[in-house]
N, C-alpha and C positions, 0 to 999 in steps of 0.2 A: 504493500500500500504506500509506504514511504517513497519507493522508487517511482510509482505512478504520480504521486503528488509533485515530486521534484521535477519529473519530466514535464508535467503540465505547466509548472511555474517557469521552467526553462523556455518552453515554446511561447508562453505568454509574453515573457520579457523580450525574446527575439522578435516576436511578431510586432510588438509595440515599437521596437527600435527601427524596423524597416518600413512600417506603415506610414501613410501620408498623415499630415497634421489633421487632427480632429476638426471638422467644420465648426465654425463659430455658431453660438446659440443665437436665436432670434433677438433682435434689439428690444430691450426692456426699459432703457433709459435714454433720455435725449442727450444730444451732443451739440456743443457750440464751438466752432473753430474760428478763431479771430486772429487778425493781424497778417494773414497770408496774402500773397498776390493770387487772386482767383482767376484761372483761365476757364472761362465759362464753357467753351466748346463751340460756341456759335460765332466766334471772332471777337468777342468782347473780353475785356480784362478789367478787373476791379482791384485796385491797389488797396492795401489795408482793409481787407474784406471781412465780412462776417457771414458764415454759412452755418445754418442750424438744421438739424433733422431729427425726426422722431418717428417711431413705428415704421421704420424703413423708408420714409419719404422725406424729401427736402421741404422744410417749412419756411425758410427765409434765406435769401441771398441778397446781400447789399453791403453798404459801407459799415465798418466797425465804428465809425464816428456817430452813427445814428443812435439816438437815445431809445433803445429797445431792450427789454429784459432778456438776458441770456438764459437759455434753457439747459437744464441738466449739467453734465460734465463739461467744463470749459477747457478747451485745448488752446494754449497760446502758441500760435504758429508764426509769430513775427519773424520776418526775414525768409520765410519758406514759401512754397508754392502749393496750390491745391488745384487738382485737375479732375475731370470726370474720368471714370475708369476707361482705359484704352480697350478697344474692341478689335480682335483679330478676325478679319474676314477670310473666307476660303482656306480654312486651316484643317489639319487632320489630327489635332491634339486628342489624345485619349483613344485613338484608333490604332496606333502603333507604339509599342514601348521600346522594343529592341529590334532594329531592322533585320538582324541576322537570325532572330528567333521567330520562325513562322507562326508559332502558337500565339505570339503577341502582336501579330500583324493582321488587322481586320479592316483594312481601308478599301478593299474592293471585292466584288463578288464575281462568280463565274457568269458568263453571258455578256451580251453587248447592249441589250435594251432593258435596262433595269430601273424604270422610273419609280417602281414600288419599293425598292430597297431603301430602308431608313437607317441612316448612319447613327442616329441617336441611340438606338438600343445596343449598339456595339461600343458606345462611349464608356471608357473606364475612368470614373471620377477619382479613383485612387492612384492614378498615374503619377509617378515621380516627376515626369516632364511637365504635366499640368501644374503641379505644385510649384515648379520653378518659374512659372510665368508671373506670379503675383508680386514678387519683389521688384519687378520692373514696371509695375502698374498695369499689366495686361490682366484684366479682370473678367472679360467676356470674350466669347469666340463663336464663330460660325463653324460647326463641325460638318465637314464636307466629304462625301465619298469620292473615290477615284476610280478610273478604269472604264473600259467599254466606250460605246458611243453615248449612251445615256447612263450616267454613273449611278444615279439614285437621288435621294432627297436629303437635304441638309436640315439642321436645327440649330438654334442659338442657345448657348448655355452660359451660366455664370460659373466661375472657376473655384468654387468652394462648396462642395456638396458631398453627401454620403453616397449618392448613386445617380444614375442618369435621370430618374424621375425628379429628384430634388434639383438637379442641375438645370433642367430645361426652363428657359424663359420665353421661348417661342418654338413650338414644335412644327416640324415639316414646313419650313418657310419657303422652300423653293426646290426645283428640280435642276440638276446639273447635266449639261450636255457638252461633249467634246466634238467640236466641229473639225472636219477633215482639212488637211492642207492640200492646196492645189499644186504643191511641188513635192518632189521626192529626191532622194539621193541614190546613186548607184551603189550596188553591193560590192564594195572594194575587195572583199574576201573571195569573190568569184571573178575578179579581174575587171569588173565594170568601172566606168568612170565615176568617182565619188562625188562629182560636182552636182549642184542642184539642177533639176530638170523638171518640166511640167509632168504632173502625174496623170496619166490617161484614165486612172480609176476615179478621179475626183468627181466627175459628173454622176457616175453611178452611185457613189457614196451619198451624195446630196439627194439623189432621187430616192434612195432608201430611207433617208430621214423624212422626206416629204411624205412618202407612202405610209410610214409608220404613224405619223400624226394624223393623216387623213383617215386612216383606218380606226384610230382611236376616237376621232370625232364621230365617225359612223356608228361605232359601238355605243358611245355615250348617248347618241340620239335615238338608239334603238331600244328594244325591249329588254336587253341584257339577260337573255334567257340563261346563258352560261356565265359564271363569274370569270372575269378576266382582270386580275389584280393590276397588271401593268397598265392596261388602258384606263382602269378606274382611277389610278394614281394621277393621271394627266388632267383630270377634270378641272382642277384648280387653275391650270394654265389658261383654259379657255374662258373661265368666268372671272379671271383676274385675282382670285384669292391666293394664288401661288405665283411666284416669280420664276421665269426661266433664266438660269444663269448659263450663258453660252461661253465656254472656254474656247477662245479663238484668237488666232494671230494672223496678221497679213491684211493688206488693204482690200484685196478682192474677197478674201474669206469673210471679213467683217461685213462688207457690203452685202454679200450673199446671205449670210446668217441673219442679219437684221431684216432684210427685205423678205426673205422666205418666211421667217417667223411671223412677220406682220401679215403676210398674205394668208397664212394659216389661221389667223385670228388670235394670235398670241401677242398681246400688247405690253405686258409687264415684263420688261427685258433688262437684264444687265449683262454686259460683256466682261469677261474675266481674262486676265493676262494681257490681252489687248495690244500686242505689239503692232505699232503703226496706226493706233486709233487716232492719233493726231492728224493723220492724213485724210481721215474721213469724218472729221469732227462735225462738219455741217450736217452730215447724214444722221449722226447721233443726236444732235440738237433737234433736228426736225422730227425725229421719232421718239424723243424723250427717253433716250437710252443712257443709263448710268454706266460707270466704268469702275472695275476693281483692277488696279494696275498690278503688274509684277513687282517684286522687290527691285529697287533701283541698282543694287550692287551687282551688276552684271555687264557683259559686253553688249554693244548694240547688235541688233539682229542682222543687219545687212552691212556690207563693206562700204556702201555709199552713205550710210547714216552718219550724222554728226557724232563726234566722239563723246559728247555729253548728252546725247538724246535720251538716254534712260533716266537722266537726272532732271531734265527740263520738261519732260512730257506732262507732268502733273500741272505745272503752271499753264502750259499751252491749252490743255483741256479745261481747266478751271476758268481761264480767261474767256473761253467760248460759252461759259454758263453750264457746263456739264458737271454733274455730281460725281466726285472722284473719291475713291478709297484705295487702300493698299491691301493686297492679298499676300498669302504665304506660300503658294505652290512652288515647288522646286526642290533642289537638293538639300538634304538635311533640314527639311522644313519644320519638323517638330521642334528641334533645338533652336532654330533660328527665329521661331515665333516670338520668343522673349525679346528679340531685337527690334520689334516693330516700331517702338518709339524712335529708334535711331535711324530707321529707314525714312520715317517722316522728317526727322532732322536733316537728312541728306537732301530731301526735296526743298526744305527751308533754306539750305545753303545754295540752291540753284533756282532762285526766283520767287519762291513763296515767302510770305511773312511767317513768323513763328506761329501766329494764331491760325493762319490758313493751314499750316502743317498739322497743328493740333486737331483741326477739324477733320483732316483726312482719316484719323483713327478714332474719332469720337462721333460727332453729330452726323457727318457725312456717311459714315459706315452705318450708323443707326437708321438713317433715312433709307439707305439701300436695302437694309435687312428688314425694314418695316417695324422697328422697335423705337422710333424716335419719340413716340408719345410718352414713353416712360424711361428712356435711357439716352445717353449720348451727350448730355449737357447738364450743367448745374443750374437747374430751374425749379422753382417751387412746384411741388406736386409730382416731380419725377423721383425715381428710385435714388436712394442715397448710396449710389455706387461710385466711390470717389477715393482719392488718396492724397496724402501730403508728402511732398518731396522736398528734400533739403535745397535743391536747386532746380535748374532747367531740366525737366524730365525728358527732353528730346536730345540731351547730350549725356554721354556716358559718365562724365565726371559729376554732373549735377543730379542724375537719376539715382538718388539714394532715398528710399522711402522710410518714413518714420511711423506712418499709420496708413491703413487701408481699410475701407469698409465696402461690403457688398450688401446692398439692400438694407443698409443701416447696421449690419452685423460687423463687429470689430474683429476682423480676420487675422489669422496668424501670418507672419511674413517669414517664418522659419521654413527651411527646406533642407534636403539632404546636403546641398552644397554649403548652406550657411552653417550647418552643424560641423561639417568638415573644416570649414574656415576657422571657426571658433576653437575647434579641437586643436588644430595645429598652431594657431596663434598662441594659445595658452601654453602649448608644449615649448615653444621657443622663448616665450616670456619668462619661463621658470628657470632658464639656464643662463 
């Protein structure tokens, strides 16, 4: 019996040592944060601000000079900065833990047309990677499937939860589709020319997409005698309750994707990755299409592109009046998601103001994802999902969080990495 008890205690201790931080309890007392520079998220800034929230909602945003009673616990944030929680669009957080371990990789399903596949139910709220987002101010994310022609359905989560049910703040917000490229490269391993050349299969692939959605519309308009889950999942695209996120690059491809989607009766559209979206900006404006850009830290797509085109594209599109956000798709995307404030900072260094750059990962993202009624900015009535930073949160040296709240809950900023940092800092301090 003693051996059994000791064994249980051992596994309990080990389990606690490797588990994610316990999610914070529901807010039970009010908070008043005063003295900070408040970056509202809509382009406005309030110096020496006062932000108060209770029951998970913001109750006051204004100047600390106003004669108004402070509520609950008062946090003196003089000299610091307060921001809405950053939102990572087009992310795969919680779907993959270790790339080399297949059992921990659940970002794509078998098959090519999977509009009914829901990424949310595969989301691992106890991911150590998810935990590591919070110290950089990334407090919400759009969890997005990958693979196939139609990858599946994404959902929006907050990043401090027991499970995917607790995490979800908007379920099944949109369907993601990968648009084909009109170019291909030769198979060099077979002795073919590796240079880009027109893909003769492009038209056929586009026709397949058109046929799929036309058949879905016919099914939805019919008696539905037999259940067809994939077709049923597309219904929101035609009535406007779901958004179609088209992952597409190239001037021709973007033009085709937007035009064909509109002709099919799908009007709620966002293009994702969007290489060369600046070349068809007028088309996007005309059709009210928003854009989730790729991360800027990459080479230009074509040899005749300007060397800084990946850094200036956000300003070009914003100047046209297009709603722009930043996505995370690409190499090492789970790890790199925590760097989203620094990607926004890069856009700020190439034409955007700092507040416009903040909007890229706060209110603009919230608008694209359809959660701007309760998230994305520091406004009365919205969720108290926000954080206090020692300095400019878009710069690595300034992005040092002292407090963070999700829906008013005072969340932990401890992670596996911070524990290791403290452990080895203490080791060398004692010698």
